[in-house]
Each structure stands twice: as structure tokens, then as C-alpha cells.
C-alpha positions as a Markdown table, in Angstrom:
| # | Residue | x | y | z |
|---|---|---|---|---|
| 1 | Met | 162.3 | -159.2 | 29.8 |
| 2 | Asp | 161.3 | -162.7 | 30.8 |
| 3 | Leu | 157.8 | -163.9 | 31.6 |
| 4 | Ala | 158.4 | -163.9 | 35.4 |
| 5 | Thr | 159.5 | -160.3 | 35.3 |
| 6 | Leu | 156.5 | -159.4 | 33.1 |
| 7 | Leu | 154.0 | -161.1 | 35.4 |
| 8 | Gly | 155.7 | -160.0 | 38.6 |
| 9 | Ala | 156.0 | -163.6 | 39.8 |
| 10 | Pro | 156.9 | -167.0 | 38.3 |
| 11 | Pro | 154.1 | -168.2 | 35.9 |
| 12 | Ala | 152.9 | -171.1 | 38.2 |
| 13 | Val | 152.7 | -168.7 | 41.1 |
| 14 | Phe | 150.9 | -166.1 | 39.0 |
| 15 | Val | 148.2 | -168.7 | 37.9 |
| 16 | Gly | 147.8 | -170.4 | 41.3 |
| 17 | Leu | 148.1 | -167.6 | 43.8 |
| 18 | Thr | 147.2 | -164.5 | 41.8 |
| 19 | Leu | 144.6 | -165.7 | 39.4 |
| 20 | Ile | 142.9 | -168.4 | 41.3 |
| 21 | Leu | 143.2 | -167.5 | 45.0 |
| 22 | Ile | 143.4 | -163.7 | 45.1 |
| 23 | Gly | 141.5 | -163.3 | 41.8 |
| 24 | Gly | 138.7 | -165.3 | 43.3 |
| 25 | Ala | 138.8 | -163.0 | 46.3 |
| 26 | Ala | 138.5 | -160.0 | 44.0 |
| 27 | Val | 135.4 | -161.6 | 42.3 |
| 28 | Leu | 133.8 | -162.2 | 45.7 |
| 29 | Thr | 134.7 | -158.7 | 46.8 |
| 30 | Gly | 133.0 | -157.2 | 43.7 |
| 31 | Arg | 129.9 | -159.4 | 44.2 |
| 32 | Ala | 129.6 | -158.3 | 47.8 |
| 33 | Ile | 130.0 | -154.6 | 47.1 |
| 34 | Gly | 127.7 | -154.7 | 44.1 |
| 35 | Gly | 125.1 | -156.8 | 45.9 |
| 36 | Asn | 124.9 | -154.2 | 48.7 |
| 37 | Trp | 124.3 | -151.2 | 46.5 |
| 38 | Lys | 127.8 | -149.8 | 47.2 |
| 39 | Pro | 129.5 | -147.6 | 44.5 |
| 40 | Ala | 132.2 | -149.0 | 42.1 |
| 41 | Trp | 135.0 | -146.9 | 43.6 |
| 42 | Gln | 134.9 | -149.3 | 46.6 |
| 43 | Val | 136.0 | -152.1 | 44.4 |
| 44 | Val | 138.8 | -150.0 | 43.1 |
| 45 | Ala | 139.9 | -149.2 | 46.7 |
| 46 | Ala | 139.7 | -152.9 | 47.7 |
| 47 | Gly | 141.9 | -153.8 | 44.8 |
| 48 | Ile | 144.8 | -151.9 | 46.4 |
| 49 | Gly | 144.5 | -154.1 | 49.5 |
| 50 | Leu | 144.3 | -157.3 | 47.4 |
| 51 | Ala | 147.4 | -156.3 | 45.4 |
| 52 | Ile | 149.3 | -155.6 | 48.6 |
| 53 | Ile | 148.4 | -159.0 | 50.0 |
| 54 | Asp | 149.3 | -160.7 | 46.7 |
| 55 | Arg | 152.7 | -159.1 | 46.6 |
| 56 | Phe | 153.4 | -160.0 | 50.2 |
| 57 | Leu | 152.3 | -163.6 | 49.8 |
| 58 | Ile | 154.5 | -163.9 | 46.6 |
| 59 | Phe | 157.4 | -162.5 | 48.6 |
| 60 | Ala | 156.8 | -164.6 | 51.8 |
| 61 | Leu | 155.9 | -167.9 | 50.3 |
| 62 | Phe | 157.7 | -168.1 | 47.0 |
| 63 | Glu | 160.7 | -165.8 | 47.5 |
| 64 | Gly | 159.5 | -163.3 | 45.0 |
| 65 | Thr | 160.3 | -159.6 | 44.8 |
| 66 | Leu | 158.3 | -157.6 | 47.3 |
| 67 | Leu | 158.7 | -154.2 | 45.8 |
| 68 | Ser | 158.1 | -154.9 | 42.2 |
| 69 | Leu | 156.2 | -151.9 | 40.8 |
| 70 | Trp | 155.4 | -153.6 | 37.5 |
| 71 | Gly | 154.1 | -156.7 | 39.3 |
| 72 | Phe | 152.0 | -154.5 | 41.7 |
| 73 | Val | 150.5 | -152.5 | 38.9 |
| 74 | Leu | 149.7 | -155.5 | 36.7 |
| 75 | His | 148.2 | -157.5 | 39.6 |
| 76 | Tyr | 146.2 | -154.4 | 40.8 |
| 77 | Ala | 144.7 | -153.9 | 37.3 |
| 78 | Leu | 143.8 | -157.6 | 37.1 |
| 79 | Phe | 142.0 | -157.5 | 40.5 |
| 80 | Val | 140.2 | -154.3 | 39.8 |
| 81 | Ala | 139.0 | -155.7 | 36.4 |
| 82 | Leu | 137.8 | -158.9 | 37.9 |
| 83 | Gly | 136.1 | -157.0 | 40.8 |
| 84 | Leu | 134.4 | -154.5 | 38.5 |
| 85 | Val | 133.0 | -157.2 | 36.2 |
| 86 | Ala | 131.6 | -159.1 | 39.3 |
| 87 | Trp | 130.3 | -155.8 | 40.7 |
| 88 | Arg | 128.4 | -155.1 | 37.4 |
| 89 | Ile | 127.0 | -158.6 | 37.2 |
| 90 | Ala | 125.8 | -158.4 | 40.8 |
| 91 | Arg | 124.3 | -154.9 | 40.2 |
| 92 | Val | 122.4 | -155.9 | 37.2 |
| 93 | Ser | 121.1 | -159.1 | 39.0 |
| 94 | Lys | 120.0 | -156.9 | 41.9 |
| 95 | Phe | 118.1 | -154.5 | 39.6 |
| 96 | Val | 116.4 | -157.2 | 37.7 |
| 97 | Arg | 115.5 | -159.3 | 40.7 |
| 98 | Gln | 114.4 | -156.4 | 42.9 |
| 99 | Tyr | 112.4 | -154.4 | 40.3 |
| 100 | Pro | 111.1 | -157.0 | 37.9 |
| 101 | Trp | 108.2 | -154.8 | 36.8 |
| 102 | Arg | 110.6 | -152.1 | 35.7 |
| 103 | Tyr | 113.8 | -153.7 | 34.4 |
| 104 | Gln | 114.6 | -156.7 | 32.3 |
| 105 | Arg | 118.0 | -158.3 | 31.7 |
| 106 | Thr | 119.4 | -157.9 | 28.2 |
| 107 | Ser | 122.7 | -159.6 | 28.8 |
| 108 | Leu | 124.9 | -160.6 | 31.7 |
| 109 | Leu | 126.2 | -157.0 | 32.1 |
| 110 | Ser | 123.2 | -154.9 | 31.1 |
| 111 | Tyr | 119.5 | -154.3 | 31.6 |
| 112 | Glu | 116.8 | -152.1 | 30.1 |
| 113 | Glu | 113.6 | -150.6 | 31.2 |
| 114 | Thr | 110.5 | -152.6 | 30.3 |
| 115 | Ala | 107.9 | -151.1 | 28.0 |
| 116 | Arg | 105.1 | -149.5 | 30.0 |
| 117 | Gly | 101.5 | -149.9 | 29.0 |
């Protein structure tokens, strides 16, 4: 199995279109959903649409395989992972910023309740 088959697209297309363009859209989607107090499953659902768009653009612009199951699953998992990390960062930022008397940031992805008293 060659790299293009493994990635579901030629390597340059994977980096340019999938990682940078659609991956950036996944990050922005996760930030928007997390910043509006929406649940994480909405990021997972949005990942399906992003993976479909990615597969179509690879097919239409770069003559890739439209119905590549391995490519779809790999790209979907990548978009969901990027989106969920962005969702968590946005959610933690929202908690810490909106309730500073109650929560403090412990890392980029976590917070804790402040000591009362």
C-alpha cells in the first residue's frame, strides 16, 4: 500500500487541502461550537460534512478517488480530532473568562475550581 492510498489523496493534496484548508475549517468549527456552549457531539456531526466536502474537492480538483472508504474514515477522524481539541480549548476559555471567581485555568485543556474562603 503506497502513501497516496494510505492518506486517501496524494501527499501534497493531503497537506494542502486536507490539513491546512479543511483542517482549519474543522478548528474554526470546533471553536464556534465550543464558544456557544453547544455539546461536543455537534463537532462529531460537523466532521461528517467536512469529510464529505474534502472527498469531493479531492475528486473534483485533483482527480482523486471519490468513494475511498479508507480516505473518508482517516480524514473524518482527523477533522473530528482537530475539532474536538478546538472545542475543548474554547470551552475551557469560556469557563475561565465567564466565571473567574469560580474557575482557574490549569492548562490549555483543563481548569479547576478555585479554593473558597
